[in-house]
C-alpha angles and dihedrals in degrees: 000000000000125000110248136189116281091243091056091048092051090058087068093053119109140152091285097052136075138194117241140156111275092211137355095240125116115217124195111260113243120191115306139337090270088067089069101037113105097022113139117236121191111230124199117254114272096019117154094221113136099176141003125210137166128239127195113229134167139209136168090295095054138260122339139176120246120196111223128186141193111229133189113242 
């Protein structure tokens, strides 16, 4: 599945979906959001993920990228 813009991912949201972290990892932030858009992520078989998007977050160690997903309940 390819990483999309947050706005595109939100179009797939409905009453039966929720937003969660895709993984607990923190990845160093490089450039802008467009750096991550279009990257291909392998999903496990049978996953309920409808869309993947990236969020920029920061902590005491600096900015990092967090992969978020919209999943079907």
